[in-house]
C-alpha positions as CSV (number, residue, x, y, z in Angstrom):
1,X,17.9,2.3,-1.2
2,X,15.2,4.6,0.2
3,X,12.6,2.1,-1.2
4,X,14.1,-0.6,0.9
5,X,13.7,1.7,3.9
6,X,10.1,2.3,2.9
7,X,9.3,-1.3,2.7
8,X,11.1,-2.0,6.0
9,X,9.0,0.8,7.6
10,X,5.8,-0.7,6.2
11,X,6.8,-4.1,7.6
12,X,7.3,-2.5,11.0
13,X,4.0,-0.8,10.8
14,X,2.3,-4.0,10.0
15,X,3.9,-5.7,13.0
16,X,3.0,-2.9,15.3
17,X,-0.6,-3.0,14.1
18,X,-0.7,-6.6,15.3
19,X,0.2,-5.3,18.8
20,X,-2.6,-2.7,18.8
21,X,-5.1,-2.7,21.6
22,X,-7.9,-2.0,19.2
23,X,-10.3,-4.9,18.8
24,X,-9.9,-6.9,15.6
25,X,-13.6,-6.4,14.7
26,X,-13.1,-2.6,14.6
27,X,-10.0,-3.0,12.4
28,X,-11.8,-5.2,10.0
29,X,-14.6,-2.6,9.7
30,X,-12.1,0.1,8.7
31,X,-10.7,-1.9,5.7
32,X,-13.1,-4.3,4.1
33,X,-10.5,-5.3,1.4
34,X,-12.6,-4.2,-1.6
35,X,-9.7,-2.3,-3.2
36,X,-10.7,0.8,-5.2
37,X,-8.3,3.2,-6.7
38,X,-10.8,5.7,-8.0
39,X,-10.6,8.0,-5.0
40,X,-6.8,8.0,-4.7
41,X,-5.6,9.0,-8.1
42,X,-4.5,12.4,-6.7
43,X,-1.3,10.8,-5.4
44,X,-0.1,10.0,-8.9
45,X,3.1,12.1,-9.5
46,X,3.8,12.4,-5.7
47,X,6.8,10.8,-4.0
48,X,6.1,7.6,-2.1
49,X,6.9,7.7,1.6
50,X,5.7,5.5,4.5
51,X,3.0,8.0,5.6
52,X,1.6,8.5,2.1
53,X,1.6,4.7,1.4
54,X,-0.3,4.0,4.6
55,X,-2.9,6.7,3.9
56,X,-3.3,5.5,0.3
57,X,-3.9,1.9,1.5
58,X,-6.6,3.1,3.9
59,X,-8.2,5.3,1.4
60,X,-8.3,2.6,-1.3
61,X,-9.8,0.2,1.3
62,X,-7.2,-2.5,0.3
63,X,-6.4,-5.3,2.8
64,X,-2.8,-5.6,1.5
65,X,-0.5,-3.7,-0.7
66,X,2.8,-3.9,-2.6
67,X,5.1,-1.2,-3.8
68,X,6.8,-2.1,-7.1
69,X,10.0,-0.3,-8.3
70,X,11.5,-0.8,-11.8
71,X,13.0,-4.3,-12.0
72,X,11.2,-5.7,-8.9
73,X,9.9,-9.2,-9.3
74,X,6.2,-9.6,-8.7
75,X,3.9,-12.6,-8.7
76,X,1.3,-12.7,-11.4
77,X,-1.5,-13.8,-9.1
78,X,-4.6,-11.7,-9.0
79,X,-5.7,-10.5,-5.5
80,X,-8.7,-8.1,-5.6
81,X,-7.9,-7.0,-2.0
82,X,-4.4,-5.9,-2.9
83,X,-3.3,-2.4,-3.9
84,X,-0.3,-2.2,-6.3
85,X,1.7,1.0,-6.2
86,X,4.2,1.3,-9.1
87,X,7.0,3.8,-8.6
88,X,9.8,5.0,-10.8
89,X,13.5,5.3,-10.1
90,X,12.9,8.6,-8.2
91,X,10.2,6.9,-6.0
92,X,7.4,8.9,-7.7
93,X,4.1,7.1,-7.8
94,X,3.4,6.4,-11.5
95,X,0.6,3.8,-11.4
96,X,-2.1,2.5,-9.0
97,X,-4.0,-0.7,-9.5
98,X,-5.9,-3.3,-7.6
99,X,-5.1,-7.0,-8.1
């Protein structure tokens, strides 16, 4: 249930980001979309929460992300700008990947 709240929070954050007064060019400069998980591996084993997920997305430079819990359906398309965060039943981050 908390995962659903996390995903809802992320959706709200995304909507609020669209209302930001910051110019779009500056936002694009912050996240290029070239996802890289090498510098975020320290979050493995930590509990996923909205703040941590947002920070990890920024640090990975991913344009989009998805959080996948056991049993969640996921498309098999490859998107090099997407960060995938796999969590276990306790919402602990167990895997990070781009694609």
